[in-house]
N, C-alpha and C positions, 0 to 999 in steps of 0.2 A: 429399107434406107432411108424411108422419107424421115421417120420417125429421128434417125440419127443426124440427117441433114436437119431437121428442126432446135435438136438439142445444140448442134454445134454452132448457129445462128444464134439463139439465147445467148453462152456461152463470150460469142463476140462482140456482144451488146455489155457482157457485164463486165470483161474484159476491156473493153471501152478503146476498143481496136477495131478503126476504120478497115485498115485496109483486109481483114480480116472478113467483117462482113460486107463490104463490095464482093471479094472474092466467092463468098457463099453465095450472094445474090446473084452472080454470074452463072457461078455451077447451076443453079438451081432452075435459072430460064436456059443452058445449054442439056442438062438433062431432061428438059421437057415432062418431069413428075411430078413438079409438082404449082400449081397455078401462082403467079405473084405475089396473089392477095393472101393466099394461106403460108407462102413466107414470111409476110407481115404479120398475122395474126397468130399463127401456130409456133413462127418461130422466134422473129426479130422482137417483136411485142412481147412476148413472155419475158426476156431477156430485159424491156423497158421496165416491167413491173416491177422485177424482181430488184433491180438497182432504186426505184423509186419507193418501192414498199421496203427497205436497206435505211433510206434516205428518212424517210418517216418515222421509222425506229432510232434514229441517230446513230443508226449502221455505217451508212455509208457519209460522205458529206460532198459538198458543193462539185470540188475538182472530180469526181466521179460520176457527179450526175450530169456534167458538163460531157466529161468523154463517154460515156454512155450515148449523149444527144448526137456527138460527134460520130460517132459510130453507127445509129440508127439514120443519120441524116444518110451517108452515104453508102446504106444500106437501101435505102429509098430512091435514092439517087438513080442508082442500077439496075433498080425496079423499074424505075415510073417509066421511059419508052415502051416497056412490055406492056404495062400495065395502061398506057393509051393505045398502044396497036389493039390488043385485046378489046379493048372497052369502044373505039374508034367507030364501030356502025349503030353503037348503043344510041339509041334517042338522049339528049340529054335533058334530065328531071329538072333543073333550075339552075340558078344562077347564086353564088354564094360569093359574098365577101367575106376575109378571116384576117383577122391580128390579132397577134400579141397589145395589147393597150399600152398609154404610154408612160413612162418611167421602168416597164417590165421587160427582162433582156430574155424572159426565158422563153423559149423557141420548140422546144422537144414535144410537148403535148400537141399543142397547135400545128407540129407539122404534121405530126399524127393526125388528127382531127380532117387536116386538108388534104391528106392524102386519101383516108377511107373514103373522104367524101369524092373525092375525083375520080376513086376506083370503082365507087359506085353508078358512078354515074352525073354527078353533078359539074359543072362548069365552075370550077373553084379561081378566084381572084385572090393569093395571100400576098399579104402587104407588110411581111414579115413580124418583126417586134418593134417596142418602144412607138405604135404609131399613134398619133395624136388624133384626137375626135373630126375633128373636120378632115386628114386626112382619109377617116374611114369611111365616113357619110359623104364626103366628095365621091370616092371610087364608087360606091352604092350605086351612086348618083348617075357617075360615068358609064358606069355599065346594064344601069335599069335590076339590079340586083335583087333575086328575091328573099336573100335572107342575109344578114350581117350578123356575124361569130366571134364574140372576143373571148380573149381566152386571158386570165388573170393567175399571176401563181404567188402573189402577197395580199397582204388583207390591205397593204397601204395604196397598193393601185387596183384594186377594186371597184374604188368609189370614179372611178374612170368611164368602168362600164356605166354606170350609174348615169355621168355625164354623158356619154354617147346617148345614150335613150331622154334624154332632159332635153337637148338642143335637137333631137329629131322634132319634140314634141313643139319647143319652141319655132322651129321652121315650118309647123305644120305636114311633115315628113312622116310622123310615125306609123300613119294608118298604110304607108307606101312600104315599107319592110317588116319582115319577122324580126324579130332579136333572138340570137342563142347566147348563153354569155356559159361560160367553165371555168376550171381552174382548180385545184388543190383547195383552196379557203372558201369556194363560194358553195352555196347551201337553198336548198329548196325555200329557208324564210326569206334569203340576199332573195332571190328572182323574183319573188311574191314582192321584197319592198322595192325593187328597182321597175316592177312593171315588165319585167322581159318575159320574151312568149314560152320558150324553155330552155330545159338545162341538162347536162348529162355529165355523168361522174367518167366517163372512159369514149375513148373514139369510135368504140363499134356502136355502143347505147347514142354518138351522133349522129351517127346516120339514120336512125331510125327516127329520132327524133325531128331531123331535118326533113324526113319523108313527112312524118306527121305536120308539121307546118304548112309545105307547101299542100296540104290534103284541105286545111281552111283557109286560105290564103285565097 
């Protein structure tokens, strides 16, 4: 039964159907047979990856990517209260400020990482998309964050990741925060070039990287 439900969850994202994805998320919670985190990683994320891969191959286009993102958001919004309820007794691992950088409005990957970090025990402050460097740094200072996580899906906006790190250095704050970056065009070479502390290609990997960064902080 779980496998069938996972397939339907993935399909709801591929179809870009927020009503279906939210309904399936509610069904999973009501049935109590699937942990909300499994619903995300084994169900909905499979759909996200399928659409993302098709987009990368030129077989899907921006409208489909946006619709898949809306369906994913609806599923996560439905599962989020249950994730928080299940995780409410856990000790928070650390504080993360996360955003898609200025000039970039791609949300799906960043939101997924934020959800995974929150579900894994981090206190996550999500600034959304198109976040200016001063906004990111200001929030990190305000909440006394351990980690700043930045996503960029365009090669033209990747430079904003670099700008945030440069601003931290200028203000004498670089040692205060660990900086994680991600997004389709981001490579290990880019991470080294801009002096970031960590990078992951996917949401589950981002959780592992965040935990490792806390250990070295």
